[in-house]
C-alpha positions in Angstrom: 85.0 76.6 102.3 88.6 77.8 102.4 88.0 80.2 99.6 85.0 81.8 101.5 87.3 82.2 104.5 90.4 83.2 102.6 89.3 84.9 99.4 92.8 85.5 98.3 92.8 81.8 97.1 90.4 82.7 94.3 93.1 85.0 92.6 96.4 83.9 93.9 96.5 80.7 91.7 96.2 82.8 88.5 98.6 85.5 89.6 100.9 86.7 86.9 103.3 89.4 85.7 100.7 91.5 84.2 98.9 91.7 87.5 102.1 92.2 89.4 103.0 95.5 87.7 99.7 97.1 88.5 99.6 95.9 92.0 103.2 97.1 92.6 102.6 100.6 91.3 99.3 100.9 93.2 100.8 99.6 96.4 103.8 101.9 96.3 101.5 104.8 95.5 99.0 104.0 98.4 101.9 103.4 100.7 103.5 106.8 100.1 100.1 108.5 100.6 99.5 106.4 103.7 102.7 107.3 105.7 101.7 111.0 106.3 98.0 110.3 106.5 98.5 107.4 109.1 100.6 109.7 111.2 98.0 112.6 111.0 95.0 110.3 111.7 96.8 109.0 114.8 96.9 112.6 116.0 93.2 112.8 115.5 92.7 109.7 117.7 95.0 111.4 120.3 97.8 108.8 119.7 101.5 109.5 119.0 102.1 109.6 115.2 104.0 106.3 115.1 100.8 104.4 115.9 99.4 105.6 112.6 102.1 103.5 110.9 101.5 100.6 113.0 97.8 100.7 112.0 98.9 100.7 108.4 100.9 97.5 108.7 99.3 94.3 110.1 95.7 95.2 109.1 96.5 95.7 105.5 98.2 92.3 105.3 95.3 90.6 107.1 92.7 92.2 104.9 94.7 91.4 101.7 94.1 87.6 102.7 90.6 87.7 104.1 88.8 90.5 102.1 86.7 90.0 99.1 87.3 93.6 97.6 90.5 93.6 95.5 90.8 97.4 95.5 89.6 98.5 99.0 92.5 100.2 100.9 92.2 99.4 104.5 94.1 101.5 107.1 93.5 104.4 109.5 90.8 106.8 108.4 89.8 110.2 109.9 86.2 109.5 111.0 87.1 106.2 113.0 89.9 108.1 114.6 87.7 111.0 115.8 85.1 108.6 117.0 87.9 106.7 119.0 89.1 110.1 120.4 85.7 111.1 121.4 84.7 107.8 123.2 88.1 107.3 124.9 88.6 111.1 125.7 85.2 110.9 127.6 86.7 108.5 130.0 89.2 111.1 131.3 92.1 108.8 131.7 95.1 109.9 133.8 98.1 109.6 131.3 99.2 108.9 127.9 100.0 105.2 128.6 96.5 104.4 130.0 95.0 106.3 127.0 97.0 104.2 124.5 96.1 101.0 126.3 92.5 101.9 126.3 92.5 102.7 122.5 94.2 99.3 121.7 91.8 97.4 123.9 88.9 99.2 122.2 90.3 98.1 118.7 90.2 94.6 120.0 86.5 95.0 121.0 85.6 96.6 117.7 87.1 93.7 115.8 85.3 91.1 117.9 82.0 92.9 117.3 82.7 93.0 113.6 83.7 89.3 113.5 80.8 88.2 115.5 78.3 90.1 113.5 79.9 88.7 110.3 79.7 85.2 111.6 76.1 85.8 112.5 75.5 87.3 108.9 74.3 90.5 110.5 75.6 92.9 107.9 72.1 94.2 107.5 72.6 96.2 110.7 74.4 98.8 108.6 71.2 99.6 106.8 70.0 101.4 109.9 72.6 104.1 109.0 70.4 106.1 106.5 72.1 108.4 104.1 70.7 111.7 105.7 72.1 110.5 109.1 75.5 109.6 107.5 75.7 112.9 105.6 74.8 115.0 108.7 77.2 113.2 111.0 80.1 113.3 108.4 79.7 117.0 107.8 79.6 117.7 111.6 82.5 115.3 112.3 84.6 117.0 109.6 84.0 120.5 111.1 84.9 119.2 114.5 88.1 117.4 113.2 89.1 120.7 111.4 88.6 122.8 114.5 90.3 120.2 116.6 93.5 120.5 114.4 93.6 124.3 114.5 95.7 123.9 117.7 98.5 122.7 115.4 98.1 125.5 113.0 97.7 128.2 115.7 100.7 126.8 117.8 98.7 126.6 121.0 97.7 123.8 123.3 93.9 123.4 123.2 92.2 120.6 125.0 90.4 118.1 122.6 86.6 118.1 122.7 83.7 116.7 120.6 81.4 119.7 121.2 81.5 122.7 119.0 80.8 125.3 121.6 83.7 124.0 123.8 86.1 123.9 120.8 85.2 127.5 119.7 85.4 128.8 123.3 88.9 127.2 123.7 90.1 128.7 120.5 88.9 132.3 121.3 90.3 132.0 124.8 93.7 131.2 123.4 93.8 133.7 120.6 96.2 135.9 122.5 98.9 133.0 122.6 98.9 132.4 118.9 102.3 131.7 117.5 102.3 133.8 114.3 105.2 131.9 112.6 103.4 128.6 113.1 100.1 130.2 111.9 101.9 131.6 108.8 103.4 128.2 108.0 100.0 126.5 108.4 98.2 128.9 106.0 101.1 128.4 103.5 100.9 124.6 103.7 97.1 124.7 103.3 97.4 126.9 100.3 100.1 124.7 98.9 98.1 121.6 99.2 95.0 123.2 97.6 97.1 124.7 94.8 98.8 121.4 93.9 95.6 119.6 93.9 94.2 121.9 91.3 97.3 121.3 89.3 97.6 117.6 89.4 95.4 115.5 91.7 97.6 112.3 91.0 100.6 113.9 92.8 101.6 112.4 96.2 100.7 115.7 97.8 100.7 114.8 101.5 104.2 113.3 101.1 105.5 116.3 99.1 104.3 118.9 101.9 105.9 116.5 104.5 109.2 116.5 102.7 109.0 120.3 102.2 108.2 120.7 105.8 111.1 118.6 107.2 113.5 120.5 104.7 112.3 123.9 105.9 112.9 122.9 109.6 116.3 121.6 108.9 117.4 124.4 106.5 115.9 127.4 108.4 116.1 126.0 111.9 112.5 126.6 112.5 112.5 124.3 115.5 114.4 126.9 117.5 111.9 129.5 116.4 108.9 128.0 117.9 107.9 125.5 115.3 106.8 122.2 117.1 108.2 119.0 115.5 107.0 115.4 115.9 110.3 114.6 117.5 111.8 111.1 118.1 109.8 108.1 116.5 110.5 104.6 117.8 112.4 102.7 115.1 111.4 99.0 114.2 108.4 97.0 113.6 105.6 96.7 116.4 106.2 93.8 118.6 103.4 91.1 119.5 101.6 92.3 122.6 98.3 91.4 124.1 96.1 94.4 124.8 95.6 95.4 128.4 92.2 94.1 129.3 90.0 96.5 131.1 86.9 94.6 132.1 86.0 96.9 135.0 85.1 99.6 132.4 83.6 97.2 129.8 80.3 99.1 130.1 82.0 102.3 128.8 83.7 100.6 126.0 80.8 98.6 124.5 78.8 101.5 123.1 81.8 103.0 121.5 83.0 99.8 120.1 79.7 98.9 118.5 79.4 102.5 117.0 82.8 102.5 115.5 82.4 98.8 114.4 79.1 99.6 112.5 80.3 102.9 111.1 83.7 101.5 110.0 81.8 98.7 108.2 79.4 101.1 106.7 82.2 103.2 105.3 84.1 100.2 104.0 81.2 98.4 102.4 79.9 101.6 100.5 83.4 102.4 99.2 83.9 98.6 98.2 80.5 98.6 96.5 81.4 101.6 94.5 84.6 100.2 93.2 83.0 96.7 92.6 80.8 98.2 89.9 83.9 98.7 87.7 85.2 95.1 88.3 82.9 92.3 87.2 85.6 89.8 87.6 84.8 89.3 91.4 81.7 89.5 93.7 81.7 91.3 96.9 80.5 89.5 100.0 79.3 92.0 102.6 79.3 89.4 105.6 82.8 88.3 104.6 83.9 91.9 104.4 82.6 92.3 108.0 84.5 89.3 109.1 87.7 90.5 107.3 87.6 94.0 109.0 87.0 92.2 112.4 90.0 89.9 111.9 92.2 92.9 110.8 91.3 94.8 113.9 91.7 91.9 116.2 95.2 90.9 114.9 96.1 94.6 114.5 95.4 95.2 118.1 97.9 92.6 118.9 100.6 94.7 117.2 99.5 98.2 118.7 97.2 99.2 115.9 94.1 101.4 116.4 90.8 100.9 114.6 91.0 100.7 110.8 88.4 100.6 107.9 88.2 101.4 104.2 89.6 104.7 103.0 87.7 106.4 100.1 90.7 108.6 98.8 93.3 105.8 99.1 90.9 103.2 97.5 90.3 105.6 94.6 94.1 105.9 94.2 94.6 102.2 94.6 92.1 101.6 91.9 93.2 104.2 89.5 96.8 103.3 89.9 96.1 99.8 88.6 95.4 97.5 91.6 93.9 94.3 90.6 94.3 92.1 93.6 95.0 92.3 97.4 98.8 92.2 96.5 98.7 96.0 96.4 97.9 96.1 100.0 100.9 93.7 100.7 103.2 95.9 98.8 101.8 99.0 100.6 102.3 97.3 104.0 106.0 96.4 103.0 106.7 100.0 102.1 105.4 101.1 105.6 107.5 98.4 107.3 110.5 99.7 105.4 110.0 103.1 106.7 109.5 101.8 110.3 112.7 99.8 109.9 115.0 102.3 108.3 113.5 105.8 107.9 111.8 106.9 111.1 114.7 109.2 112.1 113.9 111.3 109.0 110.5 112.2 110.6 112.1 113.7 113.6 111.9 117.3 112.1 108.4 116.9 110.7 106.4 120.0 111.8 103.1 119.0 113.6 101.6 122.1 111.8 102.0 120.2 108.5 100.2 117.1 109.7 97.4 119.5 111.0 97.2 121.2 107.6 96.9 117.8 105.8 94.0 116.8 108.1 92.1 120.1 107.7 92.2 120.0 104.0 91.3 116.3 103.6 88.4 116.5 106.2 86.8 119.6 104.9 86.4 117.8 101.6 83.9 115.5 103.4 81.5 118.5 104.0 78.7 117.8 101.6 76.4 120.8 100.7 74.8 119.4 97.5 72.8 116.6 99.2 71.2 118.7 101.9 70.1 121.2 99.3 68.5 118.4 97.2 66.8 117.2 100.3 65.5 120.6 101.1 64.1 120.9 97.6 62.5 117.3 97.5 62.5 115.6 100.8 61.9 118.1 103.6 61.4 115.4 106.3 64.8 113.8 105.4 66.4 117.3 105.4 65.1 117.8 108.9 66.6 114.4 109.9 70.0 115.4 108.3 70.0 118.8 110.1 68.9 117.2 113.5 71.9 114.7 113.2 74.3 117.5 112.2 73.3 119.7 115.2 73.2 117.0 117.7 76.7 115.6 116.5 78.1 119.2 116.9 76.6 120.0 120.2 76.2 116.8 122.0 78.9 114.6 120.8 79.9 112.3 118.1 78.7 109.0 119.6 75.6 110.5 120.8 74.9 112.4 117.7 75.1 109.3 115.3 73.0 107.2 117.8 70.4 109.8 118.2 70.4 110.3 114.4 69.7 106.5 113.9 66.9 106.7 116.5 65.4 109.6 114.8 65.5 107.8 111.4 63.7 104.7 113.0 61.1 107.1 114.4 60.6 108.7 111.0 60.3 105.2 109.5 57.7 104.3 112.1 55.8 107.4 111.5 55.7 106.8 107.7 54.3 103.1 108.1 51.9 104.3 110.7 50.6 107.0 108.4 50.9 105.5 105.0 49.4 106.6 101.7 45.8 105.7 101.1 44.0 106.1 97.7 40.4 106.0 96.7 40.3 104.4 93.3 38.2 104.8 90.3 38.0 103.1 86.8 39.9 104.6 84.0 37.4 105.3 81.3 37.3 102.5 78.7 39.8 100.2 80.6 39.9 97.7 83.3 42.4 99.8 85.2 41.7 101.5 88.5 43.7 104.5 89.6 43.8 107.2 92.3 40.8 109.6 91.8 42.9 112.5 93.1 45.6 112.1 90.5 43.4 111.0 87.6 40.3 113.0 88.4 39.3 113.8 84.8 39.9 110.3 83.5 38.2 108.1 86.0 34.6 106.9 86.6 33.6 106.9 90.2 30.6 104.9 91.3 28.3 106.1 94.1 27.5 102.7 95.5 31.1 101.4 95.6 34.1 102.6 97.5 37.4 101.2 96.2 40.2 101.7 98.7 43.9 101.0 98.3 46.1 100.9 101.4 49.8 101.3 100.5 51.5 99.5 103.4 51.4 96.5 105.6 48.5 96.4 108.2 49.8 96.2 111.7 49.1 97.4 115.2 50.9 100.8 114.6 48.6 101.8 111.6 45.4 99.8 112.2 43.7 102.9 113.8 44.8 105.1 111.1 43.3 102.7 108.5 40.1 102.5 110.4 39.8 106.3 110.7 40.6 106.9 107.0 38.2 104.2 105.9 35.3 105.6 107.9 35.9 109.1 106.6 35.4 107.8 103.1 32.4 105.9 104.1 30.9 109.0 105.6 31.6 110.9 102.4 29.8 108.3 100.3 26.6 108.4 102.5 23.8 106.1 102.4 24.1 105.2 98.8 27.3 103.1 99.6 26.7 99.4 99.2 30.1 97.9 98.5 33.5 98.4 100.0 36.5 96.9 97.9 39.9 96.8 99.6 42.6 96.6 97.0 45.2 94.6 99.0 48.0 94.5 96.3 50.4 96.7 98.4 49.5 94.9 101.7 52.3 92.4 102.3 51.5 91.5 105.9 48.6 91.6 108.4 49.4 91.2 112.2 47.1 89.7 114.7 46.0 93.2 115.9 45.0 94.4 112.5 43.3 91.1 111.7 41.0 91.5 114.7 40.5 95.1 113.6 39.5 94.0 110.1 37.1 91.3 111.3 35.2 93.8 113.2 35.0 96.3 110.4 33.6 93.5 108.1 31.0 92.6 110.7 30.0 96.2 111.3 29.6 97.0 107.7 27.6 94.0 107.1 25.3 95.0 109.9 24.9 98.3 108.1 24.0 96.6 104.9 27.4 97.2 103.2 29.3 94.3 101.6 33.1 94.0 102.2 35.4 92.6 99.4 39.0 92.1 99.1 40.9 92.1 95.8 44.4 91.5 94.5 45.9 90.1 97.8 49.4 88.6 97.2 50.2 85.1 98.3 51.6 85.8 101.9 48.6 88.1 102.5 46.2 85.4 101.4 47.9 83.0 103.7 47.2 85.3 106.6 43.6 85.8 105.6 43.1 82.1 105.9 45.2 81.3 109.0 44.0 84.2 111.0 40.3 83.3 110.3 39.5 86.5 108.5 38.4 84.5 105.5 35.6 83.0 107.8 34.1 86.3 108.5 34.8 87.7 105.0 33.6 84.7 103.0 35.6 83.1 100.1 32.9 84.4 97.8 34.2 88.0 98.7 37.9 87.3 97.9 38.9 88.3 94.3 42.0 88.1 92.1 41.6 91.5 90.6 39.8 94.7 91.4 38.0 94.4 88.2 36.5 91.0 89.2 35.2 92.5 92.4 33.6 95.5 90.6 31.9 93.2 88.0 30.6 91.0 90.7 29.1 94.2 92.5 27.6 95.3 89.3 26.3 92.0 88.0 25.9 89.3 90.8 25.0 86.8 88.3 28.6 86.7 87.2 29.7 85.6 90.8 29.7 81.9 90.0 32.0 82.4 86.9 34.3 84.8 88.7 34.6 82.6 91.8 35.4 79.6 89.8 38.4 81.4 88.5 39.2 82.5 92.0 38.9 79.1 93.3 41.4 77.8 90.8 43.9 80.5 91.6 43.5 80.8 95.3 41.6 78.2 97.1 43.5 75.0 95.9 47.1 76.4 95.6 47.1 79.8 97.2 50.3 80.6 95.4 
């Protein structure tokens, strides 16, 4: 029980020096990367940069104790930060203090939702975020983040917005106020980051450009020439402080909190699963991961943290640098704590254009072009879903975009199971196998007095009319020569009450028309429904077969019925396995 609640107990007992070295190197590397990233992502969330360091402190320590992934790097991430900014920004709060209080209260709610869903073992909710929706949302959000950070590169004050047309309008309206020195520095920093990445991706590039940015301001006196700097950063660790509860606005907070909670978990679990494949020494528990993120956000909110989740880039660096346990996150948090205690004055001269450039380069790497092209070639319907999510996220808003994307994906799912694939089967020549006559037209034998139909979905109220329509179309094609209808029920895993009534009526109608209805290949759960729903009383046990071949043989030679039914009785009637 304790190991399930505190997974670190599974590895702490066998911890040794060989593990320590890898964790120490990885922790320092991630910590160095996290300092500038955390400050930059705080700016995306609309928070002062110091809160990015707060978010990199307590949550990492909590996750190291409660998380089941030993390589996942938890902390501030761009996507969560943008969702928070979009949600809280829409509330139009009066001042910075109220905004910060709202973000911290939102973080508490996010953690509570994640913890509750984890306790209820509802991690499956994340499955509603399909890959086309995620891809469309992520690409749109990356563009919005990048455009939102142009204000730091251009050196102008632009209001934050989650709508593309508003952002572009604000940019064009303020082009006359561009500070050319800031723009030149921004372009130089972006080029430097891209160039260094091509030379060596393992370099702590964000930290290098931060150091170079600070040095350039100090040596060249750029602040006096119009380059904006971060300014004074509070020194010391965050103190324990209860979030300011805002129950009067809880209706506005809940949709944002639930969206960020699910999206943050989806990000984290997908990253953690990718890393787990390379580490067979432990097993990932999705529900414990959900609880771990929840506790990290809850306790983090007590120490002025905003929402955190798993970071892809930092997790990759953590893994490749040698992290083998959660101690790597502990060392990373200790490095951040050291910066907060002793080094915050060094960041006074950090140009905001450098942080903006770091964000722009990192988020534009999230734009995926290969996957949409792949869908365009092979899955047009999912491409439309991706494109719709992309457009809605860009034009309506982040929260609205992802929620509408999920709704569209569910509607697409409903459409598919309401209009499933139906195949007319024929016997492969010289065999006992039955295949789709449209796919194997030259190799199958089609009997004029028999219609063998396969329905590739469950039968329920949403597709029962479609099933009936398709069946009657095939009956009409056969004409008066039709004597037998054989329903291959192997793919049917469920029949609801509405479909059961429909099936009974069809069986009776066809019997009145002189056509015998048979069912073959029904799996155990479906056979149970045939009996419990009363369909078997209308169908007759003599018309229920284990295989399509048996049903066909019975139609061809009724004298074999007793032999076949004896076998069926042994398989179905007594055990119904």
